C-alpha positions in Angstrom: -20.3 99.4 30.8 -18.6 99.2 27.4 -15.8 101.5 28.7 -15.1 99.2 31.6 -14.9 96.1 29.4 -12.5 97.9 27.0 -10.4 99.0 29.9 -10.3 95.5 31.3 -9.4 94.2 27.8 -6.5 96.7 27.7 -5.2 95.6 31.1 -5.3 91.9 30.0 -3.5 92.7 26.8 -0.8 94.6 28.7 -0.4 91.7 31.1 -0.1 89.2 28.2 2.5 91.3 26.6 4.5 91.5 29.8 4.3 87.8 30.4 5.4 86.9 26.8 8.2 89.5 27.0 9.7 88.6 30.3 8.6 85.1 31.4 8.3 83.0 28.2 11.9 83.7 27.0 13.1 82.5 30.4 11.3 79.2 30.0 12.6 78.8 26.4 16.2 79.2 27.5 16.2 76.2 29.9 16.9 72.8 28.4 17.2 69.1 29.2 20.6 67.7 30.2 20.7 63.9 30.5 23.1 61.0 30.6 24.8 58.4 32.8 26.6 59.0 36.0 29.7 56.9 36.6 33.2 56.8 38.1 34.7 57.1 41.5 32.4 56.3 44.3 29.3 56.0 42.2 28.8 52.3 41.6 25.0 51.8 41.9 21.8 53.3 40.6 18.9 54.9 42.4 20.9 57.5 44.2 21.1 61.3 44.0 23.7 64.0 43.4 23.7 67.8 43.8 24.1 70.5 41.2 25.8 73.3 43.1 24.6 76.9 42.8 21.1 75.8 41.7 17.8 74.7 43.2 18.5 71.1 42.2 19.4 69.9 45.6 18.9 66.2 44.7 19.0 65.0 41.2 17.9 61.3 41.1 19.4 58.5 39.1 17.5 55.4 38.0 18.8 51.8 38.5 20.9 52.2 35.3 22.6 55.3 36.8 20.8 57.5 34.2 19.7 61.1 35.2 17.9 64.0 33.6 17.6 67.6 34.7 16.4 70.9 33.2 19.0 73.7 33.5 19.6 77.1 32.0 22.5 77.3 29.6 25.9 77.4 31.4 28.5 75.3 33.1 27.7 73.7 36.5 29.6 71.8 39.1 28.0 68.7 40.5 28.8 66.9 43.7 28.1 63.4 45.0 28.8 62.1 48.5 29.3 58.4 48.8 28.3 56.1 51.7 31.7 56.7 53.4 31.3 60.5 53.3 33.8 61.0 50.5 32.9 63.8 48.0 33.1 63.3 44.3 32.8 66.1 41.7 32.4 66.7 38.0 31.4 69.5 35.6 28.5 69.5 33.2 27.4 71.9 30.5 23.8 72.9 29.6 23.0 74.4 26.2 19.9 76.0 24.7 18.8 72.6 23.3 18.8 69.1 24.9 22.3 67.6 25.3 23.6 64.3 26.5 26.3 64.6 29.1 27.7 61.4 30.6 29.3 62.3 33.9 32.5 60.8 35.2 33.1 61.6 38.9 36.5 62.3 40.3 37.4 62.5 44.0 37.3 66.0 45.4 40.6 67.1 46.9 
């Protein structure tokens, strides 16, 4: 019985080491990006935009056009489609700590 408990304890310890080694650093690298969306075809709040090449299919804005999203460090292209079907784009940057990024959309060519 004692041997089984010790064996289980070792398995739990190995699992905890694996989780802290591989999973926790991944969480720590993501950070908050927030700001105001403006320009081009974006004139009102409570809408959504896409961050391309991520799982963030729809990032919402509030009635003051403010947004917030958690991203891994890097540079991302965003896309907004207005009510007429025109596409507007911009680039945002995420860092390892929270960063304010006001986005000004420009018409996609």
